[in-house]
Every structure is written in structure tokens, then in C-alpha cells.
VMD Tcl script that draws the C-alpha trace (Angstrom):
set ca {
  {75.62 31.48 217.42}
  {77.97 33.10 219.91}
  {80.91 31.22 218.41}
  {80.05 32.51 214.94}
  {79.93 36.09 216.18}
  {83.20 35.63 218.07}
  {84.87 34.24 214.93}
  {83.71 37.21 212.85}
  {84.35 39.92 215.46}
  {87.58 41.08 213.78}
  {85.72 41.69 210.52}
  {83.20 43.92 212.31}
  {85.98 45.99 213.87}
  {87.72 46.28 210.50}
  {84.52 47.42 208.79}
  {83.95 50.06 211.48}
  {87.53 51.34 211.02}
  {87.10 51.33 207.25}
  {83.85 53.30 207.34}
  {85.31 55.77 209.85}
  {88.26 56.42 207.54}
  {86.01 56.74 204.50}
  {83.76 59.18 206.36}
  {86.77 61.28 207.38}
  {87.95 61.46 203.76}
  {84.55 62.35 202.34}
  {83.05 64.59 205.03}
  {86.02 66.61 206.25}
  {87.01 69.90 204.66}
  {90.36 69.99 206.45}
  {93.13 68.49 204.33}
  {95.07 67.07 207.29}
  {91.95 65.33 208.58}
  {91.46 63.88 205.12}
  {95.00 62.51 205.18}
  {94.38 60.95 208.60}
  {91.16 59.40 207.29}
  {93.05 58.04 204.29}
  {95.63 56.49 206.60}
  {92.89 54.94 208.75}
  {91.13 53.52 205.70}
  {94.40 52.16 204.38}
  {95.25 50.51 207.69}
  {91.85 48.86 207.85}
  {92.40 47.37 204.39}
  {95.77 46.02 205.52}
  {94.13 44.42 208.56}
  {91.42 42.93 206.39}
  {93.90 41.23 204.05}
  {96.01 39.92 206.93}
  {92.92 38.61 208.74}
  {91.67 36.84 205.63}
  {95.05 35.23 204.93}
  {95.35 33.63 208.38}
  {95.26 29.83 208.15}
  {94.03 28.16 211.33}
  {96.76 25.82 212.54}
  {99.07 26.85 209.71}
  {102.79 26.69 210.21}
  {105.32 29.06 208.66}
  {106.58 27.66 205.36}
  {110.08 26.94 206.58}
  {111.40 23.56 205.50}
  {114.16 21.81 207.42}
  {117.18 20.31 205.73}
  {117.64 17.42 205.13}
  {114.16 16.94 203.77}
  {112.20 14.04 205.27}
  {111.95 10.88 203.17}
  {108.17 10.85 203.47}
  {106.18 14.05 203.16}
  {104.28 15.05 206.28}
  {100.76 16.44 206.43}
  {101.70 19.85 207.77}
  {99.44 22.75 206.79}
  {101.47 25.78 205.78}
  {100.43 29.42 205.73}
  {100.87 31.35 202.51}
  {103.43 34.16 203.06}
  {102.47 36.07 199.91}
  {99.65 38.21 201.44}
  {101.94 39.31 204.26}
  {104.72 40.26 201.85}
  {102.27 42.24 199.71}
  {100.96 44.07 202.77}
  {104.51 45.00 203.80}
  {105.03 46.49 200.36}
  {101.68 48.28 200.57}
  {102.65 49.75 203.96}
  {105.83 51.21 202.48}
  {103.90 52.66 199.53}
  {101.23 53.99 201.91}
  {103.76 55.75 204.12}
  {105.41 57.32 201.07}
  {102.02 58.44 199.72}
  {101.08 59.91 203.09}
  {104.39 61.79 203.22}
  {103.83 63.25 199.74}
  {100.26 64.19 200.66}
  {101.36 65.96 203.83}
  {104.11 67.76 201.92}
  {101.47 68.99 199.46}
  {99.31 70.15 202.37}
  {102.26 72.16 203.68}
  {102.77 73.79 200.26}
  {99.04 74.53 199.98}
  {99.16 76.16 203.42}
  {102.09 78.32 202.33}
  {100.36 79.35 199.08}
  {96.80 79.91 200.34}
  {97.24 80.49 204.07}
  {94.68 77.79 204.91}
  {94.10 74.07 204.63}
  {90.30 74.24 204.52}
  {88.86 73.04 201.21}
  {86.18 75.73 200.95}
  {88.60 78.61 201.45}
  {90.99 77.17 198.87}
  {88.15 76.84 196.33}
  {87.04 80.43 196.98}
  {90.59 81.71 196.51}
  {90.93 79.81 193.24}
  {87.55 81.08 192.03}
  {88.47 84.67 192.89}
  {91.78 84.28 191.04}
  {90.04 82.80 187.97}
  {87.43 85.57 187.84}
  {90.16 88.18 188.24}
  {92.11 86.68 185.32}
  {88.95 86.45 183.18}
  {88.14 90.12 183.86}
  {91.47 91.31 182.49}
}
mol new
graphics top color blue
foreach p $ca { graphics top sphere $p radius 0.5 }
foreach p [lrange $ca 0 end-1] q [lrange $ca 1 end] { graphics top cylinder $p $q radius 0.2 }
display resetview
């Protein structure tokens, strides 16, 4: 039983990170805190995919030349999940940069980064336009 829990410990940590990031995105009214929560959630998904793709005893898929005459029974790890995660990290960093740039522009336009104050300012502007 202890071995089973020890084998699955990484998944528990990943789920805790994932739920913490999701909570930060949903419950926070501060836009920067939402971006941090999004980054935490994203990182936990990356860790989950990398943890799942680990092959116990797997070797990197690097073949030596000249090839052996008889094939050996080596177990190779699949490099595709790791390559996809590297691409996702680059996309995630770019998305985070765009999100933070938008937060900066929102701060310049509204003077705040709190969601409630931004909604109130938009509502006041809409009612002012409707009254004209």
C-alpha cells in the first residue's frame, strides 16, 4: 500500500498545484493574480504530461551507427510528449506576456486592475452613453 502511494505521490502534488491555479483564476478579482494562477495551472498540466510520458527503464531513442545485425530488446522512451511540452511552454510564455501587456494597458485606461472596479467603470460609461 505504501509503495502504491509513493508511486502516485507526484500525481497528488500535480493535482494540488492544478487546483490552486484554478482557484486563483476563478476566485481572484486582481488581474495579475489571475495571470499567476493561469501560469500555475499551465505548469501543472505540463508536469502532468511529462510525468505520464515517463517510461520506467526507458532509454533515449538514440541509435548508434552502424546498426547492430540483430535487434536488441531495449525499451525506448517516446520523445514526442517532451517536444510538445516544449512547444507548449513557448506558447504559454507568449500568452502570459500578452496577458500582462493587456493588464498594463487596462491599468493605464482604468487606473485599476481589480475586476469589480473595471466593471463599474464600464457600466457607468455605458449608462452615460445611453443617457445622451
